[in-house]
C-alpha positions as CSV (number, residue, x, y, z in Angstrom):
1,X,-74.1,-23.1,32.8
2,X,-75.7,-24.3,36.0
3,X,-79.4,-23.9,35.1
4,X,-81.7,-25.9,37.3
5,X,-78.7,-27.3,39.4
6,X,-79.5,-27.3,43.1
7,X,-77.2,-27.7,46.0
8,X,-73.8,-26.5,46.9
9,X,-70.6,-28.5,46.5
10,X,-68.8,-26.9,49.4
11,X,-65.4,-27.8,48.0
12,X,-66.0,-31.5,48.7
13,X,-66.7,-34.7,46.7
14,X,-70.1,-36.4,47.0
15,X,-69.1,-38.8,49.8
16,X,-67.4,-36.1,51.9
17,X,-70.4,-33.9,51.5
18,X,-72.8,-36.6,52.5
19,X,-70.7,-37.3,55.6
20,X,-70.6,-33.6,56.5
21,X,-74.4,-33.3,56.2
22,X,-74.9,-36.4,58.4
23,X,-72.4,-35.1,61.0
24,X,-73.9,-31.6,61.1
25,X,-77.5,-33.0,61.3
26,X,-76.5,-35.4,64.2
27,X,-74.8,-32.5,66.1
28,X,-77.9,-30.3,65.7
29,X,-80.2,-33.1,66.9
30,X,-77.9,-33.8,69.9
31,X,-77.2,-30.2,71.0
32,X,-80.1,-28.2,69.7
33,X,-77.8,-25.5,68.1
34,X,-74.7,-25.6,66.1
35,X,-72.4,-22.8,64.8
36,X,-71.4,-23.2,61.2
37,X,-71.1,-21.3,57.9
38,X,-74.3,-19.9,56.4
39,X,-73.8,-22.0,53.3
40,X,-73.5,-25.3,55.3
41,X,-76.5,-24.2,57.5
42,X,-78.7,-23.6,54.4
43,X,-77.8,-27.0,53.0
44,X,-78.3,-29.0,56.2
45,X,-81.5,-27.3,57.2
46,X,-83.9,-29.3,54.9
47,X,-82.1,-32.5,55.9
48,X,-82.8,-31.9,59.6
49,X,-86.4,-31.0,58.8
50,X,-86.8,-34.3,57.0
51,X,-85.2,-36.2,59.9
52,X,-87.6,-34.6,62.4
53,X,-90.5,-35.4,60.2
54,X,-89.3,-39.0,60.1
55,X,-89.1,-38.9,63.9
56,X,-92.7,-37.7,64.1
57,X,-93.8,-40.6,61.9
58,X,-92.2,-42.9,64.5
59,X,-92.6,-46.3,62.7
60,X,-89.9,-48.9,62.3
61,X,-89.2,-47.9,58.6
62,X,-88.7,-44.3,59.6
63,X,-86.4,-45.3,62.4
64,X,-84.3,-47.4,60.0
65,X,-84.1,-44.5,57.5
66,X,-82.9,-42.1,60.2
67,X,-80.2,-44.6,61.5
68,X,-79.1,-45.1,57.9
69,X,-78.6,-41.4,57.3
70,X,-77.4,-40.3,60.7
71,X,-75.1,-43.4,61.2
72,X,-75.8,-43.5,64.9
73,X,-78.5,-45.4,66.8
74,X,-77.9,-43.1,69.8
75,X,-78.7,-39.9,67.8
76,X,-81.7,-41.6,66.2
77,X,-82.9,-42.5,69.7
78,X,-82.6,-38.9,70.8
79,X,-84.4,-37.8,67.6
80,X,-87.4,-40.1,68.1
81,X,-87.8,-39.9,71.8
82,X,-86.8,-36.3,72.7
83,X,-86.8,-34.0,69.7
84,X,-89.7,-35.3,67.6
85,X,-92.3,-35.3,70.4
86,X,-91.6,-31.6,71.1
87,X,-92.7,-30.8,67.5
88,X,-95.7,-33.1,67.4
89,X,-98.2,-30.3,66.9
90,X,-96.0,-28.3,64.6
91,X,-96.6,-28.9,60.8
92,X,-93.0,-27.9,59.8
93,X,-90.4,-25.2,60.2
94,X,-88.5,-26.8,63.0
95,X,-85.2,-24.9,62.6
96,X,-84.0,-21.4,62.2
97,X,-80.8,-19.8,60.9
98,X,-79.4,-16.9,63.0
99,X,-76.7,-15.0,61.2
100,X,-73.8,-14.0,63.5
101,X,-71.4,-12.2,61.2
102,X,-68.0,-13.0,59.7
103,X,-65.5,-15.5,61.1
104,X,-62.3,-14.0,62.5
105,X,-59.8,-16.0,60.4
106,X,-61.2,-16.0,56.9
107,X,-64.3,-13.7,57.1
108,X,-66.6,-16.6,56.2
109,X,-70.2,-15.7,56.9
110,X,-71.2,-17.6,60.1
111,X,-74.6,-18.6,61.5
112,X,-76.2,-20.6,64.2
113,X,-78.5,-23.3,63.0
114,X,-80.9,-24.1,65.8
115,X,-84.1,-25.8,66.6
116,X,-86.9,-23.3,67.1
117,X,-87.5,-24.3,70.7
118,X,-83.8,-24.0,71.6
119,X,-83.3,-22.2,74.9
120,X,-79.6,-21.2,75.5
121,X,-78.2,-21.9,78.9
122,X,-76.5,-19.3,81.0
123,X,-72.8,-19.8,81.7
124,X,-72.2,-21.9,84.8
125,X,-75.8,-23.2,85.1
126,X,-76.1,-27.0,85.2
127,X,-78.2,-28.6,82.4
128,X,-80.8,-30.0,84.9
129,X,-81.3,-26.5,86.4
130,X,-81.7,-25.0,83.0
131,X,-84.2,-27.6,81.9
132,X,-86.2,-27.1,85.1
133,X,-86.4,-23.3,84.7
134,X,-87.4,-23.7,81.0
135,X,-90.5,-25.8,81.9
């Protein structure tokens, strides 16, 4: 019986699962949106929410916690200097899951995990032009 057992194993041992969560969280912070399975998105979502809350705190201890989990100073820098300030006035709910249907190969249920302020770029539009038009 699995009464009161939370979390999914995702077919991985604990260390592999932790690395997966760190990599998915870092990718979401860096890119603003990632495409993954619904199960992985649902597991990573609270982790990313906690990371953004750490970014909003902004102190040295929070920065060290974020680096320890994300395993990248560059991603932590993006989190604290670009992502967290955008959500300064928001009390929570920084991400959304958008379901996109089954994957072609194995029919796994796929979804986008994205930051709520994510604005998709049009194909062929440079990043600087997209950022200017979004402002």
